[in-house]
N, C-alpha and C positions, 0 to 999 in steps of 0.2 A: 695516886692516880688509879692504881690497880684496885685499891680498896673502894674507890668511887665507882668504878665499873662493876665491881662485884655487888655493890649496894643497888645500882640501877638494875642489873640483871635480876637480882633477888626480888626487887620491887615489881618488875615486869612479870616475873614468874608468879609472884604472889597475886598480882592483879589480873593474871591471865591475858597479858598484853599480846603475846604472839598470836593467839587465836583472834583477838580483835583486829590486829593488823592484817591477818590472813583474810578475814571476812571483808575488810575494807578493800584489800587488793583485788579479791575476786569480784567484788561489786564494781570496782572501777573497770576491770576487764570486761565485765558483762555490759556496762554502759557504753564502752568504746565499741564493742562488737555490735550492739544494737544501733549505735550511731552510724557505723559503717554500712550495716544492712539497710537502714533507712535511706542513707545517701545513695546506695546502689539502686534501691527501689525507685527513688525519685529520678535518678539518671535514666533507668530503664523506661520509666513512664514517659519522660521527656523524649527519649529516642523513639519509643513506640508512637508517640503523638506526632513527631516529625515524619516518621515513616508513613503513618496513615495519611498525613496531609499530602505527602509526595505521591502516594498511591492515587489519591483522588485527583491530583493534578494530572498525572499521566493518563488516568482513565478518561478524563475529560478531553485531553488532547487526542487520544485514540478514537474517542467517539466523534470528535469534530472532523478528524482526517478521514474516517470511514464514511461519514456523511458527505464529505466533499467527493470522495471516490465514487459513491453511488451516482452523484450528479454527473461526474466526468464520464463514467461508464455509460450512463443513459444517453449522453450526448454523442459518444462514440458509436454506440449501437444505432442511433437514429441516422448518423452520417453514413454509416456503412450500408444500412438498409436503403437509404436514398441512392447510394452509389449502385447498389444492385438493381434498383428500379431503372436507372439509366442504362445499365448493361442489358437488361431484358428488352427495353424499348429500342436500343440500338440494334440488337440482334434481330428483333421482329421487323424493324425497318429495312435492314439489309436483306432479309428473306422475302420481303414483299416487293415484287417487280413493279407494282403500280404505285409505290410510295412516291409522293412528290419530292422533287429534288431538294427543295428548301427544308422540308421536314426531315429528310434523311441526313442532310448536313447538320441540322440542328441537333438531331439525336446523337450524331458523332461528337459534336461539340460538347453536349451535356455529358457524354461518357468520358471524354478525355479530361473534362473539368472536374468531375465528381467520382465516376466509377473506377477510374484508373489510379486513384490515390491509394497508397499503401496504408493499411491499418497501423496505428501506433498505440501501444499500451502505456498509458500515463496513469500514475497513481502516487499516493503520498505514503511514505514510509519513514519519515524523519524521526517520528516518536519511537517507533519500534527499533530503528537503528540506534537511537540514543539509549534506550533501555538495554539493548544487547551489548553495545560497546562499553557501557559504564558498569555493567554488572547489576544494574538496577532492576532487571527483569524480575528478580525475587521480591521486589516491592509489591507485585501483583499477588496478593495473599491467597486468592482463590486459585488453587493449583489446577483445577479443571479448566478455568478460564485462561490461565497462563499457557497450558498445553495447547488449547484451542487457538490461542493467539499466535503461537509459534507456527503451527500448521497452516494457519490462515495466510501469513506472509510468505511461507514457503510456496503456497499455491500461486501467490502473486508472481513469484519468480518463474514458476512453471509456465504460467500463461504468457508472460513476457517472452520467454525463450521460444515457446511454440509459435507465437506470432512472428518473431524474428526469423525463425527457421523457414517459415512459409515465404517471407519476403526474400530471404536469401536464395530460395529456390527459383523464384520468379524473375528477379532482377536480371540475371544473365540472359533470360529469354526476352524480357521486356525491352531492355536497352537497345539491342540490335533492331528490333521491330520498330521502335520509335524513330531511330535514325534512318533506316532503310525506306520507311514509308512517309517520311516527313510529316508525321502526325501533328507536329506543333502548329501546322497551318490551320488545324481545326480547333486549336485552343484559343479562346477569346482574347487572352492577354498577349498572345504572340502572333496571331494570324495576320496582323497588319504589317508584319515584317516581311512577309512573302509577297512575291509578285501577284498582282490581281488575277483571279481566275473566276470565270462565270460559274454559276451554280451547277450548270449541266456538266461541265468538265470535272468539278469536284465530286459530284454525285456518281458520275461514271467511274471515276477512279476508285471510289468506295465499293461500287458494285463489282468491278473487275477483280478486286482482292477481298471479296466478302468473307471467304473462308479464313483467310489470314487474320482479318479484323475480328471475326467471331472467335477464333481460337485464342487470340490475345485477351478478348473480353471474358472468355470463359475461365481463363487462368485467374483473372482478378475476381471473378464471381466466386470461384472456389475459395480463394484466400479470404475474401470478405465474409463468406458464409461460415467458414471455420472460426474466424475471429469473433463473429457475432455470437456463435454458440458458446465460445469460451468467455466472452464478456458477460453474457447473460448469467452464466453459472457463477462467475466470481462476483457479479453484482448482487445476486441473491445471497451469496455467502457473506458479503459485506453488510447487507441488510440484517442478516441474522446476528452478526457481530455487534451491530448497533444496538439491537435488542438486549443482548447479553451485557453490554457496557452499561446501558441504562438500568438494568436490573441490579447490577453490582453497585452502581452509584447510589441507588435507592437504599441499599443495605448500609451504606456509610453515613446516611443522614441521621 
């Protein structure tokens, strides 16, 4: 047996077999490494393709939500501006001693129906919350756009808090006024609940407390005006974001 092994070893040495096996082994290793690298490259390509697809999906959602926000903000601004018109009309009617009773009462009704309503900041942030909570915010590959996005929704929160602070300031003043002056009798949806009063009595009641009513209306005018300014600013910013989203999506096509 030993003699046989010696013969085989001698033959391999004579035929330079160790070098051939070494070359073969190195070749196999290289092929395996190349195969692994190709597999990794394909996997990376697939992952990048999935990430790019997700990014487009999120960009489209952000675009859609900001477009909805612009419509919502526009509607809120229009409502608040209409409310301020009723406040001005009510104030002018109270200050005019020759104002007809029916017109004065109507101006009061318009104010309590529209002008005394508190501003509410409504917006869509479900996509941004999704991106933030899942860690998918990094899918937005444009770092400048990503930073702008974060600041944009931070300002949403600021506007929401500012409007809420104004409401919190006015409610403790507004609630006693509403109760003490029975103002709900001027509100069309609740006026029928009160005992019947002729226009002259209602108008005189308004005139007798005109400073109190104007003071209350002025508080709402200030709140509305502040909210309008904030909404116009955030509406413009949302419009700018829409343009940025569209530009980014065009680069993905």
